[in-house]
DRENPAGU-889805 format. One record per residue (C-alpha): residue number from 1; residue in one letter; chain; x, y, z. Coordinates in Angstrom, 3 decimals, decimal comma. Layout:
<pts>
PT   seq   type   mol          x          y          z
PT   NUM      a     A          X          Y          Z
...
</pts>
This chain:
<pts>
PT   seq   type   mol          x          y          z
PT     1      m     A      8,644    100,627    108,071
PT     2      q     A      9,855     97,307    109,530
PT     3      g     A      6,477     96,389    110,917
PT     4      q     A      4,637     97,501    107,791
PT     5      l     A      7,027     95,813    105,369
PT     6      g     A      7,239     92,669    107,490
PT     7      e     A      3,450     92,417    107,741
PT     8      q     A      2,860     92,925    104,017
PT     9      c     A      5,518     90,678    102,535
PT    10      n     A      6,121     87,015    101,907
PT    11      t     A      8,911     85,897    104,244
PT    12      d     A      9,977     82,741    102,381
PT    13      t     A     13,723     82,861    101,919
PT    14      v     A     15,423     82,333     98,559
PT    15      e     A     18,562     80,206     98,378
PT    16      s     A     20,324     82,105     95,558
PT    17      f     A     21,346     85,149     97,608
PT    18      n     A     24,847     84,791     99,053
PT    19      w     A     26,532     86,683    101,903
PT    20      t     A     30,172     87,040    100,805
PT    21      a     A     31,306     88,824    103,998
PT    22      q     A     29,812     89,280    107,466
PT    23      p     A     30,901     91,022    110,664
PT    24      t     A     32,774     88,967    113,235
PT    25      n     A     30,345     87,472    115,736
PT    26      p     A     30,573     88,744    118,348
PT    27      t     A     31,927     92,102    117,210
PT    28      l     A     33,888     93,912    119,921
PT    29      a     A     33,602     97,697    120,228
PT    30      i     A     35,305    100,111    122,591
PT    31      k     A     33,099    102,599    124,408
PT    32      g     A     33,574    106,097    122,933
PT    33      k     A     35,117    104,817    119,688
PT    34      a     A     33,529    104,003    116,318
PT    35      v     A     32,709    100,550    114,986
PT    36      s     A     31,481     99,361    111,582
PT    37      l     A     29,284     96,346    110,960
PT    38      t     A     29,949     95,412    107,332
PT    39      w     A     28,204     92,829    105,223
PT    40      d     A     28,792     92,080    101,561
PT    41      y     A     26,651     89,996     99,257
PT    42      s     A     26,225     88,750     95,727
PT    43      l     A     22,991     88,674     93,758
PT    44      t     A     21,973     86,401     90,909
PT    45      a     A     21,280     87,933     87,491
PT    46      d     A     17,541     87,557     88,164
PT    47      e     A     17,840     89,353     91,524
PT    48      q     A     19,923     92,123     89,904
PT    49      s     A     17,190     92,630     87,308
PT    50      k     A     14,627     93,632     89,956
PT    51      n     A     13,575     97,293     89,946
PT    52      q     A     14,186     97,784     93,658
PT    53      y     A     15,502     96,190     96,796
PT    54      v     A     15,741     97,207    100,436
PT    55      i     A     18,250     96,609    103,210
PT    56      i     A     16,921     97,077    106,741
PT    57      w     A     18,987     97,152    109,933
PT    58      n     A     17,278     96,213    113,199
PT    59      r     A     18,356     96,023    116,839
PT    60      l     A     16,902     93,593    119,345
PT    61      n     A     14,763     95,351    121,952
PT    62      e     A     15,451     93,381    125,142
PT    63      s     A     12,261     94,566    126,866
PT    64      s     A      9,901     93,496    124,073
PT    65      s     A     12,011     90,607    122,662
PT    66      g     A     11,302     92,054    119,216
PT    67      y     A     13,436     94,001    116,778
PT    68      d     A     13,317     97,793    116,321
PT    69      q     A     14,310     99,223    112,951
PT    70      i     A     17,306    101,523    113,234
PT    71      g     A     17,908    102,271    109,567
PT    72      s     A     17,222    101,277    105,995
PT    73      k     A     18,591    101,743    102,531
PT    74      t     A     16,483    101,496     99,380
PT    75      f     A     17,947    100,801     95,942
PT    76      f     A     15,889    101,385     92,818
PT    77      v     A     16,625    101,455     89,101
PT    78      v     A     15,677    104,385     86,904
PT    79      r     A     16,556    103,756     83,252
PT    80      d     A     19,350    101,288     84,159
PT    81      n     A     20,909    103,751     86,605
PT    82      p     A     20,860    102,552     90,243
PT    83      q     A     19,756    105,163     92,775
PT    84      t     A     19,848    104,996     96,554
PT    85      l     A     17,645    106,449     99,295
PT    86      f     A     18,561    106,498    102,984
PT    87      d     A     16,101    106,460    105,870
PT    88      d     A     15,907    106,607    109,642
PT    89      d     A     19,508    107,299    110,694
PT    90      p     A     19,840    107,971    114,432
PT    91      p     A     22,529    110,656    114,969
PT    92      h     A     25,324    108,357    116,108
PT    93      i     A     24,353    105,460    113,824
PT    94      v     A     25,168    106,087    110,172
PT    95      i     A     24,498    104,043    107,044
PT    96      n     A     27,486    104,250    104,710
PT    97      k     A     26,294    105,832    101,480
PT    98      n     A     29,221    104,390     99,484
PT    99      d     A     28,934    100,812    100,715
PT   100      p     A     25,729     98,874    100,145
PT   101      a     A     25,624     97,108    103,518
PT   102      t     A     27,640     98,849    106,249
PT   103      l     A     26,270    100,235    109,490
PT   104      h     A     28,595    102,638    111,362
PT   105      i     A     28,117    103,340    115,053
PT   106      n     A     30,005    106,464    116,110
PT   107      d     A     30,845    107,207    119,745
PT   108      v     A     29,841    103,706    120,878
PT   109      r     A     27,822    103,708    124,088
PT   110      r     A     26,975    100,938    126,543
PT   111      e     A     23,373    101,009    125,311
PT   112      d     A     24,591    100,154    121,769
PT   113      e     A     25,503     96,685    123,014
PT   114      g     A     23,151     93,988    121,765
PT   115      k     A     22,028     91,956    118,799
PT   116      y     A     21,825     93,599    115,361
PT   117      k     A     20,090     92,097    112,346
PT   118      i     A     20,310     92,971    108,674
PT   119      e     A     17,475     91,991    106,328
PT   120      f     A     17,579     92,045    102,538
PT   121      f     A     14,262     92,384    100,665
PT   122      l     A     13,502     92,238     96,939
PT   123      e     A     10,764     94,558     95,703
PT   124      f     A      8,181     96,329     97,925
PT   125      g     A      4,675     95,717     99,234
PT   126      v     A      2,866     92,444     98,589
PT   127      d     A      5,594     91,219     96,189
PT   128      a     A      8,412     91,894     98,661
PT   129      k     A     10,457     88,852     99,646
PT   130      i     A     13,012     88,652    102,391
PT   131      i     A     15,796     86,798    100,648
PT   132      a     A     18,365     86,885    103,450
PT   133      d     A     19,026     88,024    106,975
PT   134      h     A     21,935     87,803    109,379
PT   135      e     A     22,414     88,580    113,074
PT   136      v     A     25,519     89,775    114,894
PT   137      n     A     26,132     90,467    118,586
PT   138      l     A     27,887     93,732    119,473
PT   139      t     A     29,809     93,689    122,750
PT   140      v     A     30,875     97,063    124,185
PT   141      l     A     34,094     97,095    126,190
PT   142      g     A     34,876     99,855    128,709
PT   143      y     A     37,713    102,134    127,643
PT   144      r     A     39,195    102,826    131,095
PT   145      g     A     42,102    100,509    131,823
PT   146      l     A     41,832     98,724    128,473
PT   147      k     A     45,295     98,330    126,978
PT   148      k     A     44,778     96,041    124,025
PT   149      v     A     41,913     94,146    122,408
PT   150      v     A     43,016     90,733    121,211
PT   151      p     A     40,667     88,888    118,828
PT   152      l     A     39,520     85,469    119,980
PT   153      k     A     40,853     82,592    117,906
</pts>
């Protein structure tokens, strides 16, 4: 879906969208434990009036230097009642169904380390616009011998 949506849409960004919370960058995770990457955002009244919007999570593929889609969440309005669809969840990566923009990684593995990107699109197809994106680096720490993780100031 990432390649198809990205190829079919206008990628001009819109200034009205606002991230109100983002994951710490870098985010530290302990191997074998769970970590959540949580974003929050606010939409203008015009953006809220759209019939549908999509959030896509991607992970940088080091070998190709491109991003691979790891999950997506589609919101659409049916008679003023928001509905949500979930797509493409790998087994240990889960999209929180109760939170619009949280990606959970269960049983963190070394291979989960890397750069993650969230993209927010309005509408679908030719009219789709990426209105915001954000990247965060996930660093996986080994569990053996680790006594305490202290956040960097």
